[in-house]
N, C-alpha and C positions, 0 to 999 in steps of 0.2 A: 697525669694532669691534662686537660682538655683545653685546646686555644678556642677562646671565643672570638667569634668573628661577627661583629658589632656594625652592620653596615646601616648608615642612616643615609635619608635624602632621597631625591628622586632621580629615576631612570631618564634616561635621554627619550626614550619613546613617552614616557608621562608627560615631558616639558614640551615635547612637539604636539601631542594631542592637544595639551591646554592652550598652546600658540595658535592651533589651527580653529578652535572653538572661539578664542577670543577674535581671529580674523573675520569669521563668519559673522559673528555678532555685529561687529564694527562695520562690515559692509552692508549690513540690513538697517542699521541705525542712522549712518551719517547722511544717507541722502534724505532721509526724512528730515533730520535736524536743518540741511539746508534749506529745505522747501520750508521749513516753521522761519528760519531767519528771513527769507524773501517775502513770506507772509507779513511779517512783522514791518518791515519796510516799506511793504505797499500801506500798512497802516500810518506810518509815518507821513508817507507821501498824501495821504487823505487828510492829515490833519493840517497839513501846510497848504494844501488846495481850498480848504475849508476857511483858512486865514484868507488867502487872497480872495477867494469867493465874497468874502464879507467885505474886505476893501474895495471890489468891484461895484457892489452895491453902494457903497458909501461915496464912491466916485459918481454914478449915476445920480443919486440924491443931490449933490451938489453941481449937477450939469444938466438939470432940465429932464431927469429920469431916461438919459441916454448913455448907452455905453460907446458912443464914438469918441476916438480919441485913448480909450483906455488901454493901457498895457503896463507891465512891470515897471517902467520907468515913469509913469504919471500917476500911479495908484499910490496911497500911504503905506504900502508895505514894502520894505525893500526886496529887491531879487533876490529869493534863496539861492538861485544859481550861481550868485557871485561867488568867485575862488572855488570853482566847482571841481578841482582837481580831486579833492577826497569827498566829494558829496555823492550820495547815492543816486538823486535823481537832478535833471535839469527842468526847469519849469517855462512854460509858455502861456501866451494866452492868445485867444481867437476872438475878435468882436464880428459879430454878423453885419452884414452889409446893410445899408439903410441909414435913413437919417430922419428921426433918431432913431439909432440901433438900439433894440430891446432885448438882444440874446447875446451871451458870450459862452465861450468855454475855456477852461484852464485844464492844461494838461501836466502831467509829471512824467517824464520818459526816463526809464531806468539806465543809468550810465553802466557800460559793459566794462568800463576801464578797470574796474575793482572787483571783478568776480560776479557782477551782476548777469543776471539772464536776459536782459533785454525786458520789453513789454512796457505799458503805459497805465497810468490810473487818470481818471478825467472826470469833471464835473461839468455838466451843461446846464446852463440857466435860462429859460426863455420867459422874460415877464409877460408877453402877450399872450402866451399859451397858458401861462401859471404853473410852469413844470421845472423841476429841478431833477435832472438825472445824473446819477455817478455809475462808474463802471469801469472796468479794465480789459486789458489784452494782455496775453501771454500767461505768466505764473498769476497776475492779478486779476484774471476773467472773475468775475463774481463778486467783487470786493464790496 
């Protein structure tokens, strides 16, 4: 009578090879995933900046086509940076010198306290020149 030797399962070498392959694939995919997350957060900031820009324009219409005195505390949109402990961006405004002021910049600066990579997203509007420029720095360059 023959004794049957039915061994089933994987050898240790096969399991190690599979783990190495999974590790290599993860090391290639994770940086790309995190870059995609940062890009989507830049889009989030751009949407918020557009809302602030619209509010700045409404402020100027109510104040003789001047942005003088406009900031996040005086426009009709609440400051999105309030309670910024878990926010991805801190928002600021900058009004050009002059009376009446016809230009402003709204800036979103990426918070690094929650895994952010830094960088800014901005919109600059100059009514005298008739221009609106948007852009970014760091991972948001070219946004």
